[in-house]
Each structure stands twice: as C-alpha cells, then as structure tokens.
N, C-alpha and C positions, 0 to 999 in steps of 0.2 A: 547263394546266400548273401553275397555282398549287395545285390540289387534289392533284396528283401529288406536288409538293414537300412539301406539308403532311403527307400520309400517310407519306411516306418519313421525314420528320423525326420524326413521332410514333413510328414503328416503331423508329428508332434510339434515341430517348429511353427507350422502354420496355425495349429491350435493355440499354442502359447502366444503367438503374435496377435491373433485375433482377440483372445481373452484379455491380454495385457492392454491392447489398444482401447478396447471398449471399457475396461476397468478404469483407465485413465480418464476417458471421456465422460463416464457417468458415475464412477465410483469415488472420485476425489472429493466431490462436494458433500462432505459429511457434516453432521451437526457440529456446532462450535464446541470447543473444549470446555467452555463455561457458558451456560445459557445467559443471554443478555437482553434480547428484545422484550419490551414491555415491563422490565424490572424497575423502571424509574421514569420520571418525567423528562421530556426532551431538554437538552442542554444547548445553549447558544454560545459560540466562541467568536471572538473578533480576530479575523485573519491577520496575523503579525501585529496584533494590537489595534488600538483605535488610531488610525492614520490621520484623523483630523486633528489630533493633539501632538503628533510628532512623527518623526521618521520611523519606518517599520523596524520592529525588533530592537527598539531602544527603550530605556526606562521611561521616556516621555510617553510613548505609545502604549507600552505594556503595563506599566505600573500606574503612572499619573492619569493616563487616558482610559484605562480599562479597569484594572483591579480596584483602584481607589474610588472609582465611580460605580462600583457594583457590577461591572461586566467581567466576563471571563476571557482571557487572552489565549490565542494560539501563538506559539513561538516555535522558531526553527532552531534546532540545537546541532552544532557542529563542534569538532575538536581541532585544536591547534596542533602544531607539530609536537609539542610536549604534553599532549593529551589533556589540555585544559578545555573544558566545555564552555562554549560561548554562544550567544544568541545572534545568529546570522543565517541568511538563506543561501546566498550564491556560493559557488565553489571558490570564487575570487572576491577580493575586496574592492575591485575597481568600480563597480556601479555605485556603491554606497560611499566610498571614501576617495575614489580617484587613484588609489594605489593598486597597481596591477600585480598583486601577489596572491598565490593560492593559500587558502585557509590552512590546509593540512601541511603546508611547507613554512608556515610562519609561527614562531614561538609566541607565547602569551605576553612576554615582555615587550615585543614589538607591537602586538595588537593594542596594548594599553596606550601606545603613543599615536594610534590612528584617530583621525577625526571624521565623523560621519558628516558628509556635505550638507550644507543648508538647502541646496537644490537637488532633489532626487526625482528622477523620471520626469523632469520638466516642471515639477512643482516646487516653488520656493517657500520653505518653512520660515525663513527669516533668521533662524539661528542654527548653529551646528549642534552636533551631539557626539556620542561615543559608542563604541561597541562594548556592551556589558557582558560579564561572565554569567553563566547559568546560575551559580550559587547566589550571587547578589540579586539577580532578577527574582528568583524564587523567594529569597528572604524578604526583599522589599515588598513583593506582591502580597505575601502572607501577612506582613506587618501592617500593610495598609488595609487589608480586608481578609480576616482569617477564614472566611467562608468561600473565598475565591476558588475557582476550578481552572486548571490549566490543561491545554492540549499541547503535548510535547511532540513536535514533528522532528524525529531524530534521523540523522543522515548517515550514521556509522555506528559500529559496535561500541566504541569508547563512549560516544555520546549517549547511547542507550543505557549503559551502566550508570553513567553520571546522572542521567535524568531520573531513573528509578531511585537512586540513592538520595538525590537532592529532595525529591518529593517525599520519600519515606521519613527523612529527618526534619522536614519542614514543620512549621507551627500551624499550617493550614489544617482545618478540621473536616473538609469535605473531600477527602482523598479518593473515595470510591467512585466519584463521577468523572475523574480525569481520564484523558485519552493518551495513550502512548502510540503514536502513529509512525509508520515507516513504509517505504516502497520496497523494502528488501525482506523476503521471508526469513532469511537466516537471522537478521537483526530482530525481526519480530519474535522468533523463537527464543532468542536470548532474553528479550524483555519479559516474555511469558514466564520463563524460568526464574528470572530475578524477582518478579512480582510474587510468584508463588512461594519462593524462599522467604520473602518478607511478609507473607500472609496478607498480601494486598489483592484487590480485585483485578481480575484479568480483563482490562479494557484496552487490549492491544488491537490496533487497527492496521490492516494492510491496505494501502490505497493503490488503485489502478488508474494512473493518470493517462489520459489520451496521449499517445505518442508511438514510438517505435517499439514493437514487441517481436520483431523479426517476422518470418513467414507465417507464424501461427496467429499473430494479431491479438489485440486486447480481448476480443470476444472469447477466444479459446480459454484464456485464464479466468475470465469472468464466469463462463459456462461451467468449467470443470472445478473451479475453486482450489486449484493445486496450491497456489501461493498461501491461501488461508489455512488449508489443511497442514501444509508444511510448517507454518508459523504457529499453529495452535491459536490463531486469533479469534476474537469474539465479535469483531466489528469489521464491516466492509465499507470502505470510504471511496466515493466516486464523485467525479466532477458532474455538474448539472447536465452537461451535454450527454453524458452516458445515462443519467436518470431519464432524460427525455426520450431515449430510444429503447432502453432495456428495463422498463418498469416491471414487466412480468417476471424477469429473472430476479430483480431486486425484491419483489414481493415473495418469491420463493425462498430467498435467503432469510427474510424476516420470519416466514412461517417455520423455518428450521430452527429459529432461535437466535440468529445473528442480529446484532444492532446494525443500523445503517446510518452512515454519515454522508452529508452532501456538502460540497464546497464549490466555490466559484459563483456564489449568488450574492445579491444585494439584499438588504433587510426586507424590502417590499416584495421579494420573490418567495419568501419562506412559506407563505400560505399555499403555494403551488405544489409543495411537497410535504403533505401533512403526516406521512408515515415515518419520516426520518427521526432517529433518536438523537442525532447530533447535527447541528447546523454550524458550519464554519463560514461566516459571512464577511464580505468585504465592506468595511466602513471607512471611508476616506474621501479626500477631495478629488478633483479632476486632475488626472496625470496625463499631460499632453503627449508624453513619449511612450505610453502603453496603449494596447488595443482598446478602442472605445473609451479611452481615458480612465480605465479602471483596471484592477488586477485580474479579475475574472478567473482566479484560481491559482495562477503560478507566477504572475508578474513578469512574464516573458515578453518578447517582442512580436510574437505571433498570436493571433486569435486561436483559442483552444477549440478544436473540433473533434468529433467522433463520428465515424462513418458507419459503424455497425457491421463491418466486414466479417462475414462468417466463413470465408473460404478456407482458412486454416483448419478450423474445427471440422467443417464438412469434408475436407480432404482426408483428414485422419479417420473420420467416421467411415468414409468409403473404403479406406485401406483396411480397417478392422472388419468390415463386412466381407470384403474380397477374400480375406484370410480363410473364411469358413468354406467357400466353394473349393479353394485350393487344397484345403484339408481333405475333402472328399475325393478330389482328383488324385491326391497322393495315395489315399487308401485304395482307390480303384486300381491304380497302377500296382499297388502292393498285391491286391487280390489276383490281378491278371498274371503277375509274375509267379505267384504261388501255383496257379492253375497250370501254367506252362511248365513249371518245374515238376509238378506231379505227373504230367503227361510224359515228360521226357524220361522220367524214372520208371514208367510203367514197363513191365516185362512183356514182350510180344507173345501171344498165344501160339502153341505148337500143335500141329495136327499130326 
C-alpha cells in the first residue's frame, strides 16, 4: 500500500510541476488590466529633460528646456532618507554633484545644499544647477505649460506614491497621457492601485532594461509577461536594442492591448519604430564620458546591448515537457505495483 501511495503522489507531483511550469511560460502573458494600445496618438518624451538646455533632471532641462517649450519631459523620481521625493537618476549624488552620498541615506535638508556640477559626463554647461524636489518640478512644469505630459520614472515605493499624488493635485490638464514607469513589479502594482483610487488612467509601465536577470534572462520575463501581469501594467517599455530583436513579441503585446514604449533612441530614429505608443528620446549635446557620446537609454558607462538569449526560457520549457513523461512513468509504476499486489494476494487453487 505504501508503494501505491508513493507512486500516486509522484505522479501528481509531476503533473502539477508540468502544468505549473507551462502555465508560467505561456499563461502569464495575459491582456493588460486596462486596454491601452490605439487609444490615443503617440506621445514623445525627452529623456531626463532637454539636455541641450541644462543638466539632466534639473529645472533648466525639465521646465525651461522642455515644458516651457511645448515638449514633454521624462524625469527620474527618488526619495531621500526622510521620504522627500526629488528629481535624480543615480543611487548616489557623486556623478551629478561630486558628493559621494547615497540618495536614500541623505535627508532633504542636505540635498538642498548640493550643487549640480557645471560639467557632467564630460560636457561643460558653463553654469551650475541644483537638485529639485518633485513637487516644485511638477508645479513649475504645469505653470509653464498646463498641457504638458510627464513620464515619471520612479525608483521606489515612496516615490511612486509621491508621483501619483503630485500629478493628481497638479494644475496640468492632460493627466491621462502621462506614464508612471518602474522596473519593479511591486512598485508598479502600488502605482496601479493608487491611480485607480484616484480615478486616473492606468498608464503604468514596467520596463525591462537589458542587463542581469539571473539564469532566466530578460527574454524569459519578456516572453512570459510575469512582471507586467504582477504589476497590472498597461504599458511595456523596452530599450531599442530589444525592439530590434524582439519585434514579433512586441507586436504580440500590442495585439493584446498593451501600449509599447521605446527608449534609448535619438529623434531621427523614431520613424524606425512606427508602432510605439510612447517615445522616450535622448535630446542633448555630445557627452565625451558616455558611450557614443550620448545616453542611449541609461546614461551608464557601458554601451547597452541585448543578445536575445532564450536559454532560460527554453530550459524551463524542456523541464515542463519532461514532467509529463515522468507522470506516465509514475503511473506505470503504480499499475505494475497494483498488478503484483493482486497476484500476491491471489489464493492458490486446490485439487
């Protein structure tokens, strides 16, 4: 009886494992929580503001260089140690101010005393600037252009709540076209909930930036849509290097109702990606200290690349398929055990 029970349990485990694996691989990419694709004309954002007018994520580039001139800025939102939302991209202030302090370990009172360097990434703007708060940035942008639309790239939960609150209470009139972007599905879900509570459009984007995704790889998360399903996002945002390789997958997302956003492109490249709903373009001077002299999506020190590696996805797919033969093997063992048990209990005939 114990052998029968073990064989049955093994069979059920293999069945459950196979179904669960295949469900993750093919069942996660569900339609968006709110239909988005084709609902409005494409929107163009300037990545970290118009960098020809001033340092990234400053009032010079975001307000004077973008909003006041009729352009829509993309801004990075982070929180200080005392949970004040500021406009800044890096985890540390060192690249922009020369002060090597972590953003989340620095209070707002100290941030107010920091000076954004005149020379950033090898380009000399000629004048210094400062790190602005989220509230003053949104207030000034809306005051300079009430129809401006903002792409909020939030880095943590506190910034997510602050971004939704700042946009909801702002004087801007085109709130439904803004994006609330994040690379974290949990933060994305928080923003979806906050937007729904405020009665605002769910334009939450989860971006998959080329980089380290462990043994599964970026393709796994793009193919399955796990992050987007977990967040309840309506937008999938990808670097142009991913667009160049995975156009079929991107088209499939659009057909399901997702809006698509592309970043890491220059203005002259927009026509190469006509189906995108949102364009986050790099508008700025030549930066000697960055790859190819431009940001290319993340402003890092390395050129952004995507290799399209599918080994993680295919490995799990193979595992899911293997589960089913193992299921039948377990059941076969179970049947054999039952037959042997029946024979052993048979009473010998007497003559």
